[in-house]
C-alpha beads as a LAMMPS data file, in Angstrom:
LAMMPS data file: protein, C-alpha beads

288 atoms
287 bonds

1 atom types
1 bond types

-500.0 500.0 xlo xhi
-500.0 500.0 ylo yhi
-500.0 500.0 zlo zhi

Masses

1 110.0

Atoms # bond

1 1 1 0.002 -0.107 0.088
2 1 1 0.884 3.449 -0.947
3 1 1 0.100 5.963 2.046
4 1 1 1.125 9.663 1.582
5 1 1 0.696 12.393 4.285
6 1 1 0.478 15.755 2.629
7 1 1 1.326 18.783 4.754
8 1 1 2.820 21.947 5.057
9 1 1 2.321 25.495 5.157
10 1 1 -1.206 27.171 4.361
11 1 1 -0.864 28.687 0.971
12 1 1 2.104 26.711 -0.254
13 1 1 0.022 24.571 -2.644
14 1 1 -1.250 21.501 -0.462
15 1 1 -4.601 21.486 -2.318
16 1 1 -2.984 21.577 -5.827
17 1 1 -0.639 18.657 -4.799
18 1 1 -3.443 16.766 -3.660
19 1 1 -5.383 17.293 -6.988
20 1 1 -2.226 16.071 -9.046
21 1 1 -2.033 12.903 -6.753
22 1 1 -5.815 12.263 -7.524
23 1 1 -5.107 12.706 -11.282
24 1 1 -2.508 9.851 -10.873
25 1 1 -4.768 7.521 -9.195
26 1 1 -4.484 8.280 -5.423
27 1 1 -7.492 7.973 -3.286
28 1 1 -7.618 11.530 -1.522
29 1 1 -8.846 12.761 1.796
30 1 1 -8.396 16.645 2.601
31 1 1 -8.199 17.974 6.234
32 1 1 -7.722 14.894 8.184
33 1 1 -7.348 15.379 11.886
34 1 1 -3.825 13.922 13.015
35 1 1 -5.542 11.839 15.875
36 1 1 -7.317 9.948 12.997
37 1 1 -4.217 9.091 10.891
38 1 1 -3.290 5.705 12.554
39 1 1 -6.966 4.660 12.491
40 1 1 -7.463 5.694 8.797
41 1 1 -4.124 3.945 7.997
42 1 1 -5.414 0.575 9.285
43 1 1 -8.637 0.856 7.491
44 1 1 -6.893 1.363 4.268
45 1 1 -4.605 -1.599 4.882
46 1 1 -7.274 -3.679 5.859
47 1 1 -9.663 -2.766 2.879
48 1 1 -9.961 -5.371 -0.012
49 1 1 -10.929 -2.275 -2.169
50 1 1 -8.093 -1.857 -4.476
51 1 1 -8.776 1.832 -4.572
52 1 1 -7.666 2.145 -0.921
53 1 1 -4.120 1.056 -1.580
54 1 1 -2.994 4.405 -3.023
55 1 1 -4.022 6.800 -0.378
56 1 1 -3.075 10.414 0.107
57 1 1 -4.216 12.582 2.805
58 1 1 -3.901 16.208 3.955
59 1 1 -3.348 17.044 7.609
60 1 1 -2.363 20.587 8.644
61 1 1 -3.172 23.608 10.662
62 1 1 -6.664 23.642 9.751
63 1 1 -7.225 20.873 12.765
64 1 1 -6.348 23.692 15.218
65 1 1 -4.888 22.468 18.573
66 1 1 -5.131 18.783 17.342
67 1 1 -2.390 19.297 15.100
68 1 1 0.015 19.811 17.601
69 1 1 -0.018 15.938 17.921
70 1 1 0.854 15.169 14.742
71 1 1 4.733 14.657 15.244
72 1 1 3.728 12.282 18.282
73 1 1 1.160 10.475 15.875
74 1 1 3.714 9.984 12.996
75 1 1 6.580 8.853 15.461
76 1 1 4.240 6.077 16.871
77 1 1 2.872 5.123 13.495
78 1 1 6.531 4.424 12.355
79 1 1 7.486 2.757 15.643
80 1 1 4.414 0.307 14.888
81 1 1 5.833 -0.684 11.448
82 1 1 3.473 1.509 9.228
83 1 1 5.019 2.411 5.914
84 1 1 4.241 5.876 4.461
85 1 1 5.822 8.941 3.062
86 1 1 5.394 12.483 4.010
87 1 1 5.382 15.422 1.474
88 1 1 5.793 18.841 2.859
89 1 1 4.806 21.938 1.062
90 1 1 6.864 25.165 1.604
91 1 1 7.196 28.537 0.490
92 1 1 8.996 31.733 1.855
93 1 1 6.944 33.773 4.306
94 1 1 6.770 36.961 2.228
95 1 1 5.280 35.108 -0.771
96 1 1 2.448 33.275 1.356
97 1 1 1.538 36.907 2.602
98 1 1 1.148 38.012 -1.024
99 1 1 -0.688 35.085 -1.890
100 1 1 -3.340 35.653 0.835
101 1 1 -3.569 39.111 0.215
102 1 1 -4.103 38.480 -3.476
103 1 1 -6.934 35.827 -2.738
104 1 1 -8.385 37.404 0.242
105 1 1 -8.799 34.240 2.258
106 1 1 -8.452 33.993 5.799
107 1 1 -5.509 32.123 7.308
108 1 1 -6.807 28.970 9.387
109 1 1 -4.804 30.266 12.456
110 1 1 -5.984 33.843 12.452
111 1 1 -8.841 32.737 14.788
112 1 1 -6.447 31.496 17.171
113 1 1 -4.708 34.764 17.634
114 1 1 -6.149 37.935 19.374
115 1 1 -4.759 40.207 16.437
116 1 1 -6.290 38.171 13.881
117 1 1 -3.592 39.379 11.332
118 1 1 -2.433 37.044 8.382
119 1 1 1.046 38.295 9.190
120 1 1 1.045 36.687 12.760
121 1 1 -0.761 33.629 11.590
122 1 1 1.710 32.900 9.003
123 1 1 4.551 33.255 11.459
124 1 1 2.883 31.048 14.020
125 1 1 2.359 28.489 11.526
126 1 1 5.904 28.595 10.256
127 1 1 7.201 27.931 13.822
128 1 1 4.626 25.218 14.538
129 1 1 5.510 23.239 11.399
130 1 1 9.313 22.893 11.843
131 1 1 9.073 19.775 13.815
132 1 1 6.962 18.181 11.086
133 1 1 9.143 19.586 7.964
134 1 1 12.294 17.880 9.822
135 1 1 10.466 14.437 9.354
136 1 1 9.229 15.074 5.811
137 1 1 10.500 12.601 3.179
138 1 1 10.003 15.278 0.372
139 1 1 9.992 18.911 0.619
140 1 1 8.901 21.121 -2.217
141 1 1 9.220 24.620 -2.139
142 1 1 6.690 26.525 -4.418
143 1 1 7.832 30.068 -3.849
144 1 1 9.358 30.182 -7.396
145 1 1 6.820 27.547 -8.945
146 1 1 3.762 27.839 -11.066
147 1 1 0.857 25.323 -10.913
148 1 1 2.209 23.496 -13.978
149 1 1 5.671 23.026 -12.300
150 1 1 4.155 21.732 -8.854
151 1 1 2.186 19.264 -10.755
152 1 1 5.057 17.798 -12.461
153 1 1 7.222 17.767 -9.494
154 1 1 4.461 15.654 -7.599
155 1 1 3.796 13.240 -10.557
156 1 1 7.262 12.350 -10.870
157 1 1 7.890 11.829 -7.394
158 1 1 4.789 9.498 -6.887
159 1 1 4.632 7.597 -10.231
160 1 1 7.963 5.522 -9.889
161 1 1 7.789 1.904 -9.303
162 1 1 11.079 2.014 -7.091
163 1 1 9.182 3.096 -4.023
164 1 1 12.313 2.756 -1.783
165 1 1 15.134 4.024 -3.795
166 1 1 16.511 7.376 -3.986
167 1 1 15.363 9.760 -6.517
168 1 1 17.722 12.312 -7.560
169 1 1 15.941 15.446 -9.047
170 1 1 17.912 18.008 -11.068
171 1 1 16.261 21.763 -11.153
172 1 1 17.887 24.301 -13.621
173 1 1 17.297 27.650 -12.707
174 1 1 18.155 31.304 -13.315
175 1 1 19.785 33.167 -10.324
176 1 1 18.336 36.296 -11.368
177 1 1 14.769 34.552 -10.444
178 1 1 16.182 33.213 -7.094
179 1 1 17.540 29.745 -6.105
180 1 1 15.213 26.722 -5.709
181 1 1 14.991 26.790 -1.892
182 1 1 14.387 22.939 -1.793
183 1 1 17.758 22.308 -3.061
184 1 1 20.099 20.014 -1.060
185 1 1 23.074 20.691 -3.401
186 1 1 23.655 23.883 -5.448
187 1 1 26.083 24.122 -8.429
188 1 1 26.683 27.514 -10.229
189 1 1 27.519 26.942 -13.864
190 1 1 27.775 31.033 -14.703
191 1 1 31.516 30.201 -14.629
192 1 1 31.040 28.411 -17.896
193 1 1 30.968 30.107 -21.426
194 1 1 27.699 31.851 -21.984
195 1 1 25.511 31.204 -25.169
196 1 1 23.569 34.409 -24.462
197 1 1 26.109 36.527 -26.181
198 1 1 26.050 34.589 -29.508
199 1 1 23.260 35.999 -31.503
200 1 1 22.033 33.112 -33.126
201 1 1 21.839 31.182 -29.793
202 1 1 20.155 33.630 -27.501
203 1 1 16.815 32.945 -28.320
204 1 1 17.455 29.156 -28.060
205 1 1 17.682 26.950 -24.797
206 1 1 19.756 24.182 -23.612
207 1 1 17.153 21.792 -25.037
208 1 1 18.495 22.865 -28.418
209 1 1 21.431 20.841 -29.808
210 1 1 23.328 24.191 -31.047
211 1 1 23.314 25.543 -27.666
212 1 1 24.474 22.202 -26.135
213 1 1 27.094 21.819 -28.582
214 1 1 28.426 25.328 -28.076
215 1 1 28.405 24.835 -24.206
216 1 1 29.906 21.301 -24.482
217 1 1 32.606 22.692 -27.033
218 1 1 34.972 23.797 -24.121
219 1 1 37.650 22.312 -22.116
220 1 1 36.364 23.766 -18.921
221 1 1 32.962 22.469 -19.329
222 1 1 34.242 18.917 -19.578
223 1 1 36.553 19.433 -16.455
224 1 1 33.578 20.832 -14.491
225 1 1 31.430 17.758 -15.507
226 1 1 33.887 15.529 -14.485
227 1 1 34.572 16.827 -11.127
228 1 1 30.912 17.154 -10.527
229 1 1 29.932 13.574 -11.630
230 1 1 32.888 12.387 -9.490
231 1 1 31.220 14.085 -6.621
232 1 1 27.939 12.569 -7.206
233 1 1 29.195 9.162 -7.803
234 1 1 30.922 9.532 -4.265
235 1 1 27.832 11.046 -2.492
236 1 1 24.416 9.576 -3.985
237 1 1 25.252 6.206 -2.333
238 1 1 26.011 7.919 1.228
239 1 1 22.538 9.798 0.607
240 1 1 21.107 6.241 -0.233
241 1 1 22.529 4.865 2.865
242 1 1 21.343 7.535 5.052
243 1 1 17.735 6.640 3.743
244 1 1 16.940 9.675 2.013
245 1 1 14.208 9.604 -0.346
246 1 1 14.879 12.586 -2.789
247 1 1 18.227 14.466 -3.521
248 1 1 17.490 17.851 -4.917
249 1 1 20.311 19.243 -7.330
250 1 1 20.028 22.787 -8.307
251 1 1 21.900 23.823 -11.458
252 1 1 22.012 27.505 -11.813
253 1 1 23.169 30.097 -14.564
254 1 1 22.078 33.707 -14.985
255 1 1 18.851 33.396 -16.698
256 1 1 18.069 29.504 -16.559
257 1 1 17.517 28.926 -20.276
258 1 1 21.241 27.931 -21.754
259 1 1 24.072 26.703 -19.378
260 1 1 21.898 25.380 -16.509
261 1 1 19.737 23.506 -18.763
262 1 1 22.700 22.035 -20.794
263 1 1 24.390 20.819 -17.596
264 1 1 21.508 19.709 -15.710
265 1 1 20.412 17.552 -18.859
266 1 1 23.778 16.074 -19.159
267 1 1 23.989 15.127 -15.276
268 1 1 20.588 13.677 -15.371
269 1 1 21.435 11.493 -18.311
270 1 1 24.370 10.421 -16.790
271 1 1 22.818 9.254 -13.623
272 1 1 20.120 7.367 -15.530
273 1 1 22.836 5.894 -17.926
274 1 1 24.418 4.259 -14.599
275 1 1 21.270 3.052 -13.195
276 1 1 20.240 5.696 -10.768
277 1 1 16.701 7.019 -10.498
278 1 1 16.556 10.589 -11.747
279 1 1 14.149 13.269 -12.911
280 1 1 14.824 16.748 -14.231
281 1 1 12.782 20.128 -14.232
282 1 1 13.693 23.387 -16.047
283 1 1 12.048 25.840 -13.744
284 1 1 12.710 29.187 -15.646
285 1 1 13.608 27.989 -19.155
286 1 1 10.462 30.002 -20.344
287 1 1 11.196 33.065 -18.735
288 1 1 12.355 36.212 -20.429

Bonds

1 1 1 2
2 1 2 3
3 1 3 4
4 1 4 5
5 1 5 6
6 1 6 7
7 1 7 8
8 1 8 9
9 1 9 10
10 1 10 11
11 1 11 12
12 1 12 13
13 1 13 14
14 1 14 15
15 1 15 16
16 1 16 17
17 1 17 18
18 1 18 19
19 1 19 20
20 1 20 21
21 1 21 22
22 1 22 23
23 1 23 24
24 1 24 25
25 1 25 26
26 1 26 27
27 1 27 28
28 1 28 29
29 1 29 30
30 1 30 31
31 1 31 32
32 1 32 33
33 1 33 34
34 1 34 35
35 1 35 36
36 1 36 37
37 1 37 38
38 1 38 39
39 1 39 40
40 1 40 41
41 1 41 42
42 1 42 43
43 1 43 44
44 1 44 45
45 1 45 46
46 1 46 47
47 1 47 48
48 1 48 49
49 1 49 50
50 1 50 51
51 1 51 52
52 1 52 53
53 1 53 54
54 1 54 55
55 1 55 56
56 1 56 57
57 1 57 58
58 1 58 59
59 1 59 60
60 1 60 61
61 1 61 62
62 1 62 63
63 1 63 64
64 1 64 65
65 1 65 66
66 1 66 67
67 1 67 68
68 1 68 69
69 1 69 70
70 1 70 71
71 1 71 72
72 1 72 73
73 1 73 74
74 1 74 75
75 1 75 76
76 1 76 77
77 1 77 78
78 1 78 79
79 1 79 80
80 1 80 81
81 1 81 82
82 1 82 83
83 1 83 84
84 1 84 85
85 1 85 86
86 1 86 87
87 1 87 88
88 1 88 89
89 1 89 90
90 1 90 91
91 1 91 92
92 1 92 93
93 1 93 94
94 1 94 95
95 1 95 96
96 1 96 97
97 1 97 98
98 1 98 99
99 1 99 100
100 1 100 101
101 1 101 102
102 1 102 103
103 1 103 104
104 1 104 105
105 1 105 106
106 1 106 107
107 1 107 108
108 1 108 109
109 1 109 110
110 1 110 111
111 1 111 112
112 1 112 113
113 1 113 114
114 1 114 115
115 1 115 116
116 1 116 117
117 1 117 118
118 1 118 119
119 1 119 120
120 1 120 121
121 1 121 122
122 1 122 123
123 1 123 124
124 1 124 125
125 1 125 126
126 1 126 127
127 1 127 128
128 1 128 129
129 1 129 130
130 1 130 131
131 1 131 132
132 1 132 133
133 1 133 134
134 1 134 135
135 1 135 136
136 1 136 137
137 1 137 138
138 1 138 139
139 1 139 140
140 1 140 141
141 1 141 142
142 1 142 143
143 1 143 144
144 1 144 145
145 1 145 146
146 1 146 147
147 1 147 148
148 1 148 149
149 1 149 150
150 1 150 151
151 1 151 152
152 1 152 153
153 1 153 154
154 1 154 155
155 1 155 156
156 1 156 157
157 1 157 158
158 1 158 159
159 1 159 160
160 1 160 161
161 1 161 162
162 1 162 163
163 1 163 164
164 1 164 165
165 1 165 166
166 1 166 167
167 1 167 168
168 1 168 169
169 1 169 170
170 1 170 171
171 1 171 172
172 1 172 173
173 1 173 174
174 1 174 175
175 1 175 176
176 1 176 177
177 1 177 178
178 1 178 179
179 1 179 180
180 1 180 181
181 1 181 182
182 1 182 183
183 1 183 184
184 1 184 185
185 1 185 186
186 1 186 187
187 1 187 188
188 1 188 189
189 1 189 190
190 1 190 191
191 1 191 192
192 1 192 193
193 1 193 194
194 1 194 195
195 1 195 196
196 1 196 197
197 1 197 198
198 1 198 199
199 1 199 200
200 1 200 201
201 1 201 202
202 1 202 203
203 1 203 204
204 1 204 205
205 1 205 206
206 1 206 207
207 1 207 208
208 1 208 209
209 1 209 210
210 1 210 211
211 1 211 212
212 1 212 213
213 1 213 214
214 1 214 215
215 1 215 216
216 1 216 217
217 1 217 218
218 1 218 219
219 1 219 220
220 1 220 221
221 1 221 222
222 1 222 223
223 1 223 224
224 1 224 225
225 1 225 226
226 1 226 227
227 1 227 228
228 1 228 229
229 1 229 230
230 1 230 231
231 1 231 232
232 1 232 233
233 1 233 234
234 1 234 235
235 1 235 236
236 1 236 237
237 1 237 238
238 1 238 239
239 1 239 240
240 1 240 241
241 1 241 242
242 1 242 243
243 1 243 244
244 1 244 245
245 1 245 246
246 1 246 247
247 1 247 248
248 1 248 249
249 1 249 250
250 1 250 251
251 1 251 252
252 1 252 253
253 1 253 254
254 1 254 255
255 1 255 256
256 1 256 257
257 1 257 258
258 1 258 259
259 1 259 260
260 1 260 261
261 1 261 262
262 1 262 263
263 1 263 264
264 1 264 265
265 1 265 266
266 1 266 267
267 1 267 268
268 1 268 269
269 1 269 270
270 1 270 271
271 1 271 272
272 1 272 273
273 1 273 274
274 1 274 275
275 1 275 276
276 1 276 277
277 1 277 278
278 1 278 279
279 1 279 280
280 1 280 281
281 1 281 282
282 1 282 283
283 1 283 284
284 1 284 285
285 1 285 286
286 1 286 287
287 1 287 288
């Protein structure tokens, strides 16, 4: 049975993540009080209905005071041998505030505060969620993501047949748009020759062969890639041994269209060719 607990900050995209899971065949339950997680898990495990063998539930701050029990509930469930994954949705606090102001929705913790302010509620939830975030198997930071990119990340994470193996996810990005905050490792490829200054290559991306040929046509690129692949060859088995579910590797250049895409694609292909489960996302490839 696949059982996923979706949690995280209000406004970070939990509902959209749940919709993505539903689209790939998960039976989804929203806003389940943490105290019922153990019971609901047993119901699904003992059910003869095949639909109950792929389940995703959202448990979050909407449960109010009951949510403070979630860390204990999860710890006890793991000790009892229950197998599940935790997906945590995160975002920068200032971005969450903007999202709430744009939608004019009330934060679920506002009623718990005398001030009733969104700012205080977001800050309170951030502190409340620290322990749960530390327990998560997967963390997706949606600060610089659009809905399509979030769905792609969720679908990639939970459509693999190899449930217990490490997934290495490469994210190409542009530094001028901000670093991917969920990245475990970051590599800056702005030191490599830039196709942006070649007139015929500027409008293209690292998905185009001519751009890849240009970036790969320099000795420093090959030396850079050799050193990074050697590093990954050494560290990936260590992360596997640690029991990590996903290793997120950010590859950044200035705009996220040329060098970062080329290098991320090369590293992704390298790992796949060597039998390592890997995925790739080009966060800023469509931006100007």
